[in-house]
C-alpha positions as CSV (number, residue, x, y, z in Angstrom):
1,M,69.9,96.7,60.8
2,T,70.4,99.8,62.7
3,I,73.6,101.1,64.3
4,Q,72.0,100.5,67.7
5,R,71.3,96.8,67.0
6,L,74.8,96.3,65.6
7,L,76.2,98.0,68.7
8,I,74.1,95.7,71.0
9,R,75.3,92.6,69.1
10,W,79.0,93.6,69.2
11,V,78.8,94.3,73.0
12,S,77.0,91.0,73.6
13,F,79.6,89.1,71.6
14,T,82.5,90.9,73.4
15,L,81.0,90.0,76.8
16,L,80.4,86.4,75.9
17,C,84.2,86.3,74.8
18,V,85.3,87.8,78.1
19,L,83.2,85.3,80.1
20,F,84.4,82.3,78.2
21,T,88.0,83.5,78.6
22,Q,87.6,83.9,82.3
23,T,86.3,80.4,82.7
24,A,89.1,79.1,80.6
25,F,91.8,80.8,82.8
26,S,90.2,80.0,86.2
27,Q,91.6,76.6,86.5
28,T,92.5,76.7,90.3
29,Q,90.5,76.5,93.4
30,T,91.4,77.8,96.9
31,I,90.9,75.1,99.6
32,T,90.9,76.2,103.3
33,G,90.7,74.1,106.5
34,K,92.0,73.4,110.0
35,V,94.0,70.4,111.1
36,T,93.7,69.2,114.8
37,D,94.5,66.2,116.8
38,D,92.0,63.8,118.1
39,K,91.4,65.9,121.1
40,G,90.8,69.2,119.1
41,T,94.4,70.7,119.6
42,P,95.6,72.5,116.6
43,I,98.6,70.9,114.9
44,V,101.3,73.4,113.9
45,G,103.4,72.6,110.9
46,A,101.4,69.8,109.4
47,S,102.0,69.2,105.7
48,V,99.1,69.7,103.3
49,A,99.7,68.7,99.9
50,V,97.6,67.9,96.6
51,K,98.1,64.3,95.7
52,G,100.1,63.9,92.4
53,T,101.2,67.4,92.3
54,S,104.0,69.5,93.8
55,V,101.5,71.9,95.3
56,G,101.6,72.0,99.2
57,T,101.7,74.1,102.3
58,S,101.9,73.7,106.1
59,T,99.5,74.7,108.8
60,R,99.8,77.9,110.7
61,P,99.9,78.1,114.6
62,D,96.2,77.9,114.8
63,G,96.2,74.7,112.7
64,S,94.5,76.5,109.7
65,F,95.7,76.2,106.1
66,T,95.1,77.8,102.7
67,I,96.2,76.1,99.5
68,T,95.6,77.0,95.7
69,A,95.0,73.7,94.1
70,P,94.4,72.8,90.3
71,A,90.7,72.4,89.4
72,S,91.5,68.8,88.6
73,A,92.8,68.0,92.2
74,K,90.9,65.0,93.6
75,T,92.7,64.3,97.0
76,L,94.4,66.1,99.7
77,V,97.3,64.4,101.7
78,I,97.7,65.6,105.3
79,S,100.6,64.5,107.4
80,S,102.5,65.4,110.5
81,V,105.3,63.7,112.5
82,G,103.8,61.4,115.2
83,Y,100.4,61.1,113.3
84,T,98.8,58.8,110.8
85,Q,98.8,60.2,107.2
86,Q,95.3,60.8,105.9
87,E,94.1,61.2,102.3
88,I,91.0,63.4,102.1
89,P,88.9,63.4,98.7
90,I,88.1,67.0,97.7
91,A,84.9,66.3,95.8
92,G,84.0,69.8,95.1
93,Q,84.4,71.0,98.8
94,T,86.5,74.1,99.6
95,S,86.6,73.9,103.4
96,F,87.8,71.1,105.6
97,A,88.2,70.2,109.1
98,V,90.6,67.3,109.7
99,A,91.4,65.4,113.0
100,L,94.7,63.4,112.7
101,V,95.0,60.3,114.8
102,P,98.2,59.7,116.8
103,S,100.4,56.9,115.2
104,Q,101.8,54.3,117.6
105,A,104.1,52.7,115.0
106,S,106.5,55.7,114.6
107,L,107.2,55.8,118.4
108,N,109.4,52.6,118.3
109,E,112.8,54.6,119.2
110,V,113.6,56.6,122.1
111,V,116.6,58.9,122.4
112,V,117.5,60.1,125.9
113,I,119.9,63.0,126.3
114,G,121.2,63.6,129.8
115,Y,123.0,66.6,131.1
116,G,124.6,66.8,134.5
117,T,127.2,65.0,136.6
118,S,127.4,61.5,137.9
119,R,130.1,59.3,139.1
120,R,131.6,56.9,136.5
121,A,130.9,53.8,138.7
122,D,127.1,54.5,138.7
123,V,126.7,54.6,135.1
124,T,126.3,51.8,132.7
125,G,126.8,52.1,128.9
126,A,129.0,54.5,126.9
127,V,130.0,57.5,128.6
128,A,132.1,60.4,126.9
129,T,133.5,63.6,128.3
130,V,133.7,66.6,126.2
131,K,136.1,69.5,127.3
132,A,135.4,73.1,126.2
């Protein structure tokens, strides 16, 4: 063999090793998307997590998110207060548009906070006065 052939084989072998190493270390995928409500309004601060891992993020003010998930990830879990949690299968996709549905079940309590003045005779229930 000539020196030129040996050099070509060595370069080819080195290139193959680098390519195999690159694929071995690229065990993550970047997933992007946007979370909105059923009317198309962006949901700020919705939680986006990879099911079965501790990898997660929250949505930005425009409802968008970017998350780096393991290559083995199968499902995204998206939730927000007042909305029904959704599990979205990844199935090789890297971009999602998710519309969360309002949850009626979580609205079973109402807390009313009032400020102002009233006469004690007109108020029913517990009344407390706090001095400065």
